[in-house]
KOLNU-681196 format. One record per residue (C-alpha): x, y, z; residue in one letter; residue number from 1. Coordinates in steps of 0.2 Angstrom, whole numbers, padded with zeros to 4 digits. Layout:
! residues N
{c1: X c2: Y c3: Z rest: A nr: NUM}
...
***
This chain:
! residues 154
{c1: 0000 c2: 0000 c3: 0000 rest: M nr: 1}
{c1: 0008 c2: 0016 c3: -0006 rest: Q nr: 2}
{c1: -0001 c2: 0030 c3: 0003 rest: P nr: 3}
{c1: -0002 c2: 0048 c3: -0004 rest: D nr: 4}
{c1: 0009 c2: 0061 c3: 0005 rest: L nr: 5}
{c1: -0006 c2: 0069 c3: 0014 rest: T nr: 6}
{c1: -0010 c2: 0052 c3: 0022 rest: A nr: 7}
{c1: 0008 c2: 0049 c3: 0027 rest: L nr: 8}
{c1: 0009 c2: 0066 c3: 0035 rest: Y nr: 9}
{c1: -0007 c2: 0064 c3: 0044 rest: R nr: 10}
{c1: -0001 c2: 0047 c3: 0050 rest: F nr: 11}
{c1: 0015 c2: 0054 c3: 0056 rest: I nr: 12}
{c1: 0006 c2: 0068 c3: 0066 rest: S nr: 13}
{c1: -0003 c2: 0054 c3: 0077 rest: F nr: 14}
{c1: 0014 c2: 0047 c3: 0082 rest: L nr: 15}
{c1: 0024 c2: 0050 c3: 0098 rest: R nr: 16}
{c1: 0041 c2: 0044 c3: 0100 rest: I nr: 17}
{c1: 0045 c2: 0035 c3: 0117 rest: D nr: 18}
{c1: 0063 c2: 0038 c3: 0119 rest: E nr: 19}
{c1: 0066 c2: 0025 c3: 0132 rest: S nr: 20}
{c1: 0058 c2: 0010 c3: 0121 rest: S nr: 21}
{c1: 0060 c2: 0017 c3: 0104 rest: G nr: 22}
{c1: 0041 c2: 0014 c3: 0101 rest: C nr: 23}
{c1: 0031 c2: 0025 c3: 0090 rest: W nr: 24}
{c1: 0016 c2: 0026 c3: 0101 rest: V nr: 25}
{c1: 0000 c2: 0028 c3: 0091 rest: W nr: 26}
{c1: -0010 c2: 0044 c3: 0098 rest: G nr: 27}
{c1: -0025 c2: 0042 c3: 0087 rest: G nr: 28}
{c1: -0040 c2: 0030 c3: 0088 rest: S nr: 29}
{c1: -0037 c2: 0013 c3: 0098 rest: I nr: 30}
{c1: -0048 c2: -0002 c3: 0097 rest: N nr: 31}
{c1: -0054 c2: -0012 c3: 0111 rest: E nr: 32}
{c1: -0038 c2: -0024 c3: 0110 rest: N nr: 33}
{c1: -0026 c2: -0009 c3: 0111 rest: G nr: 34}
{c1: -0021 c2: -0008 c3: 0092 rest: Y nr: 35}
{c1: -0021 c2: 0009 c3: 0084 rest: G nr: 36}
{c1: -0033 c2: 0012 c3: 0070 rest: L nr: 37}
{c1: -0030 c2: 0024 c3: 0055 rest: F nr: 38}
{c1: -0041 c2: 0029 c3: 0040 rest: S nr: 39}
{c1: -0034 c2: 0029 c3: 0023 rest: V nr: 40}
{c1: -0045 c2: 0033 c3: 0008 rest: N nr: 41}
{c1: -0060 c2: 0031 c3: 0019 rest: G nr: 42}
{c1: -0055 c2: 0013 c3: 0024 rest: K nr: 43}
{c1: -0050 c2: 0009 c3: 0042 rest: R nr: 44}
{c1: -0033 c2: 0000 c3: 0044 rest: V nr: 45}
{c1: -0022 c2: -0005 c3: 0059 rest: Y nr: 46}
{c1: -0009 c2: 0008 c3: 0062 rest: A nr: 47}
{c1: 0005 c2: -0005 c3: 0064 rest: H nr: 48}
{c1: 0000 c2: -0013 c3: 0047 rest: R nr: 49}
{c1: 0000 c2: 0004 c3: 0038 rest: F nr: 50}
{c1: 0017 c2: 0008 c3: 0045 rest: A nr: 51}
{c1: 0024 c2: -0009 c3: 0041 rest: F nr: 52}
{c1: 0018 c2: -0008 c3: 0023 rest: S nr: 53}
{c1: 0025 c2: 0010 c3: 0021 rest: V nr: 54}
{c1: 0043 c2: 0007 c3: 0028 rest: W nr: 55}
{c1: 0045 c2: -0012 c3: 0027 rest: Q nr: 56}
{c1: 0036 c2: -0017 c3: 0011 rest: G nr: 57}
{c1: 0022 c2: -0027 c3: 0005 rest: M nr: 58}
{c1: 0010 c2: -0036 c3: 0017 rest: L nr: 59}
{c1: 0007 c2: -0054 c3: 0015 rest: D nr: 60}
{c1: -0012 c2: -0058 c3: 0017 rest: D nr: 61}
{c1: -0008 c2: -0075 c3: 0025 rest: D nr: 62}
{c1: 0003 c2: -0068 c3: 0038 rest: K nr: 63}
{c1: 0001 c2: -0057 c3: 0054 rest: E nr: 64}
{c1: 0011 c2: -0043 c3: 0061 rest: I nr: 65}
{c1: 0020 c2: -0047 c3: 0077 rest: D nr: 66}
{c1: 0025 c2: -0033 c3: 0089 rest: H nr: 67}
{c1: 0042 c2: -0038 c3: 0095 rest: L nr: 68}
{c1: 0041 c2: -0024 c3: 0108 rest: C nr: 69}
{c1: 0025 c2: -0031 c3: 0115 rest: R nr: 70}
{c1: 0017 c2: -0014 c3: 0114 rest: N nr: 71}
{c1: 0001 c2: -0015 c3: 0104 rest: R nr: 72}
{c1: -0001 c2: 0004 c3: 0101 rest: P nr: 73}
{c1: 0017 c2: 0004 c3: 0094 rest: C nr: 74}
{c1: 0019 c2: 0008 c3: 0075 rest: A nr: 75}
{c1: 0038 c2: 0008 c3: 0074 rest: N nr: 76}
{c1: 0040 c2: -0003 c3: 0058 rest: P nr: 77}
{c1: 0057 c2: -0009 c3: 0065 rest: F nr: 78}
{c1: 0048 c2: -0016 c3: 0080 rest: H nr: 79}
{c1: 0036 c2: -0026 c3: 0069 rest: L nr: 80}
{c1: 0039 c2: -0043 c3: 0060 rest: E nr: 81}
{c1: 0028 c2: -0052 c3: 0048 rest: Q nr: 82}
{c1: 0025 c2: -0070 c3: 0054 rest: V nr: 83}
{c1: 0012 c2: -0084 c3: 0053 rest: T nr: 84}
{c1: -0003 c2: -0084 c3: 0064 rest: S nr: 85}
{c1: 0004 c2: -0100 c3: 0073 rest: Q nr: 86}
{c1: 0021 c2: -0091 c3: 0076 rest: E nr: 87}
{c1: 0012 c2: -0075 c3: 0082 rest: N nr: 88}
{c1: 0002 c2: -0085 c3: 0095 rest: N nr: 89}
{c1: 0017 c2: -0095 c3: 0100 rest: R nr: 90}
{c1: 0026 c2: -0079 c3: 0104 rest: R nr: 91}
{c1: 0012 c2: -0071 c3: 0114 rest: S nr: 92}
{c1: 0008 c2: -0071 c3: 0132 rest: E nr: 93}
{c1: -0008 c2: -0080 c3: 0131 rest: S nr: 94}
{c1: -0012 c2: -0095 c3: 0143 rest: V nr: 95}
{c1: -0010 c2: -0107 c3: 0128 rest: T nr: 96}
{c1: 0007 c2: -0100 c3: 0123 rest: A nr: 97}
{c1: 0014 c2: -0100 c3: 0140 rest: R nr: 98}
{c1: 0008 c2: -0118 c3: 0143 rest: N nr: 99}
{c1: 0016 c2: -0123 c3: 0126 rest: A nr: 100}
{c1: 0033 c2: -0116 c3: 0132 rest: R nr: 101}
{c1: 0033 c2: -0127 c3: 0148 rest: K nr: 102}
{c1: 0046 c2: -0141 c3: 0149 rest: Y nr: 103}
{c1: 0040 c2: -0148 c3: 0165 rest: Y nr: 104}
{c1: 0023 c2: -0153 c3: 0173 rest: C nr: 105}
{c1: 0018 c2: -0147 c3: 0190 rest: I nr: 106}
{c1: 0025 c2: -0163 c3: 0197 rest: N nr: 107}
{c1: 0042 c2: -0161 c3: 0189 rest: G nr: 108}
{c1: 0040 c2: -0173 c3: 0175 rest: H nr: 109}
{c1: 0048 c2: -0169 c3: 0159 rest: R nr: 110}
{c1: 0034 c2: -0164 c3: 0146 rest: L nr: 111}
{c1: 0042 c2: -0175 c3: 0132 rest: A nr: 112}
{c1: 0026 c2: -0185 c3: 0132 rest: E nr: 113}
{c1: 0009 c2: -0177 c3: 0133 rest: V nr: 114}
{c1: -0008 c2: -0183 c3: 0129 rest: Y nr: 115}
{c1: -0023 c2: -0172 c3: 0125 rest: Y nr: 116}
{c1: -0041 c2: -0175 c3: 0132 rest: H nr: 117}
{c1: -0057 c2: -0166 c3: 0132 rest: T nr: 118}
{c1: -0066 c2: -0161 c3: 0148 rest: D nr: 119}
{c1: -0085 c2: -0162 c3: 0151 rest: K nr: 120}
{c1: -0087 c2: -0145 c3: 0143 rest: R nr: 121}
{c1: -0078 c2: -0150 c3: 0127 rest: G nr: 122}
{c1: -0063 c2: -0140 c3: 0131 rest: R nr: 123}
{c1: -0046 c2: -0148 c3: 0125 rest: L nr: 124}
{c1: -0032 c2: -0150 c3: 0138 rest: H nr: 125}
{c1: -0014 c2: -0156 c3: 0137 rest: R nr: 126}
{c1: -0008 c2: -0167 c3: 0151 rest: A nr: 127}
{c1: 0007 c2: -0176 c3: 0157 rest: C nr: 128}
{c1: 0008 c2: -0194 c3: 0152 rest: V nr: 129}
{c1: 0019 c2: -0199 c3: 0167 rest: E nr: 130}
{c1: 0006 c2: -0191 c3: 0179 rest: C nr: 131}
{c1: -0008 c2: -0201 c3: 0170 rest: R nr: 132}
{c1: 0002 c2: -0217 c3: 0173 rest: R nr: 133}
{c1: 0005 c2: -0213 c3: 0191 rest: E nr: 134}
{c1: -0014 c2: -0209 c3: 0194 rest: A nr: 135}
{c1: -0018 c2: -0226 c3: 0185 rest: N nr: 136}
{c1: -0006 c2: -0236 c3: 0196 rest: R nr: 137}
{c1: -0014 c2: -0228 c3: 0212 rest: R nr: 138}
{c1: -0031 c2: -0232 c3: 0206 rest: R nr: 139}
{c1: -0026 c2: -0249 c3: 0202 rest: H nr: 140}
{c1: -0018 c2: -0252 c3: 0219 rest: R nr: 141}
{c1: -0033 c2: -0245 c3: 0228 rest: A nr: 142}
{c1: -0045 c2: -0256 c3: 0218 rest: K nr: 143}
{c1: -0034 c2: -0271 c3: 0221 rest: T nr: 144}
{c1: -0032 c2: -0267 c3: 0240 rest: N nr: 145}
{c1: -0051 c2: -0265 c3: 0241 rest: Q nr: 146}
{c1: -0054 c2: -0282 c3: 0233 rest: T nr: 147}
{c1: -0041 c2: -0290 c3: 0245 rest: L nr: 148}
{c1: -0050 c2: -0283 c3: 0260 rest: V nr: 149}
{c1: -0067 c2: -0289 c3: 0254 rest: Q nr: 150}
{c1: -0060 c2: -0307 c3: 0251 rest: T nr: 151}
{c1: -0051 c2: -0309 c3: 0268 rest: L nr: 152}
{c1: -0060 c2: -0321 c3: 0280 rest: P nr: 153}
{c1: -0067 c2: -0312 c3: 0296 rest: T nr: 154}
***
């Protein structure tokens, strides 16, 4: 997207440089998720996508723009990178991304082996295979002990 100079000057007028971070903080309209919005030829676009296209080049429709600075209102094109949706999610601080980066379960087992199961509400969960094995062993022992107690003569 090559904007006309009027749009570019108007875009720049909304920016404030944060000298400590180097972010070009968007001072215009912000959406509910914290991303800057800018109007070009009557069409609303994300400020960071506009900046990326002007200073870094063509946008790939199959990719998203990742804020390397983790500052959503930032429109500094040198703080932005075009990545796949999967990569953008992996880099994020969402619960899913944080869990995907874990190497050990809550009981200290290495998460080399995991299994996925669905809860009663239909939500998918990742769980430790070794914890599952230990729970199955405990259940089996408890069941075996209960059977032994029932069969002992009184």
